[in-house]
C-alpha positions, 0 to 999 in steps of 0.5 A: 487514438494516441492523439486523443489520449495525449489530448486528454492528458493535456486537458487533465493537466490544465484542470489540475492547474485550475484546481490548484487555485483552491486545493492544496493537494492539487497545488502540490501536484502542479508545483512539485513537477515544475522543478523536477528536471533541474534537480534530476539533471544535477543528481544524474551527473553524479550517478553511474548506473540508475535503478528507477522505480515508479509508484502511483502513491504510498500504497504502491511504494510499500508494495515495491519497497522490498524489491527496491531494497533487495536490489539495492543491497545486491547492487550497491553500485546502482543509485535508486531514483524513485518517482511518485504520481501523487503528492501523498506518496511523495510528501511522505517518502521524499526523504527515503534513505535508500533513494538518491533522488525522489521526484514526481513523474511528469504527465504522460505527454511525448515532450515531457516524458522524452525530457524526463528520460533524457535527464534520468537515463535509467538502466531499468524502469520498474513500475509498481502494480497498476500504472500504464502510461502509453507515451512513457512506455513507448519512449522507454521502448525507443530508448532500449530501456527495459521496462518491468511491471511488478505486483501487477493485477488485472481484472476483466473490467480494465480498459486493456481488455475492452475493444477501445483499449488497443493503445494500452494493450500496445503499451503492455506489449512493450514491457520486457517482463510483467510479474503478476500477483495471481494466475487469473491476471496471467490468463487475462494477459494471455487473451491479448497476446502479452508475453513475458508474464510470470506469476510471482505473487504480491511483494507486500508479503515479503515486506510484512513478513520482514517487518513482523520478524524484525519488530520489537515490542513497545514497552508502553503497549506492554504496560497498557495491555497487561494480561488483558485481550487486546483488540486493535482497530487499525486505520479506522474511519467513523463507521468502524468506530461506531460499530465497535462502540455499538458492540460495547453498548450491548455487550456485558463483556468488557474484559479486553482492551482497545487500541484505535489507530485512526486513518487520519489524526486531525484534531476533529477526527480524534475528538470524534473517537473520544466522544464515543468513549467519553471516559475511557480514552487516553491519547498515546502522546499523553500516556506514561508508564504510570498513567496508561494502565488507567485507560481502557481505550488507547488512541494513537495520535501519530503516524508510523506505529501501527505496523508494530502495534499488531505484534501486541494484538490478539485480533484486529478490526481493519478499517475502510471496509464501509467506505472506499475499501479496506486498508492493509490486512497483511500487516496484521496477518503477518503477526498471526493476528486474525481480523474483522473487515467490512464488506468492501474487500473483494478488490483485495486478493489477500482479503478474499483469501483470508476470508475463504481460509478463515483468517478474516471474518466479514461484518456488514451490519451491527449484528454481524459485527457483534457476532464477529466480536464474540467469535474473536473473543473466544480463545480457541476459535481465535487461536485457530484463525491466528494459525491460518493468518500466519501460515497464509502469509508465510506461504505467500512470500518469495516474490521479491527474490523471483523479481530481483533475479528477473531484473538481474537477467535483463541487465546482464543481457 
């Protein structure tokens, strides 16, 4: 099984090289790994102790970020080494200020992972959420490097729990600690005899609560909102935009203002949104204190502002629920902002919880979306949902402290 697995990884690498001839993302994936070892060796010569965190992509980084930063604050004598599997994470966080070195994880082949670990020599390896690489895990165990999985979440349909998943079960058994998000994950791991499991919750709660607590208002957004009710359509795709435009076409209630922060901000995408509100849209990059009050729809055409904007919102619509899956609901909920989401949310525990508790409404059709908008525009109902969202996030925080204490205990053995 291990031989077949390693062969499949080799074939994947070959396919990536062919794809790189046409795809810029595949090209970055391949070329980014070519210079990893020389740069890593050079950096490691200057480091005494190394805390290594690996994230598949940007979402996993945000999930593990609170642990990384809390550990670094507590242990300034450790240098942080950060790796990504995908270019989308690496390209955005390659200059992350708390990391001494940022690079790509090599493909999971014995020779490559051994060379990588020989170059890095981490004191501890922390892997966020999903990734199980059998050859890497075996190499870590052989070298006596403690492996910790954080914010992990497991489902019955994953290969670890199938008859053919023995290689991955063996890999999980090599981990010193596995911090899972929920009880159901812990019970699943118990069925395959995995030890060292603790239910810690989702570290993203700590991160979003910290962002909400430290967030400062944006003066230009205050000017835009005025005394109006403000709805934010966050991380939106075209189906999300169309639903909101569809509601406006059938509703006489326009006593609110809209901020739209699309998931992608290319010119074609921005023009799509502007075509749905032909006379009411102003781009954020073109807005001034003197002109922004003239707009009813503010279009955010930059990256990185959305999490702060939720602090100004009365309620939000979270995009993605009519495609691959909803985007981050916690950034809004941490501010006590109730949300409307599409039907593709059930893989996200926090969204399931918010729906059950009343902090989120689900809309699958235009009529359901219209009803959800009317519900959120009602002040009394919205305030009740807001309290649910805020209290839910507050109650779920604390995972970071539990995990950092656990890592400390491993390093002090």
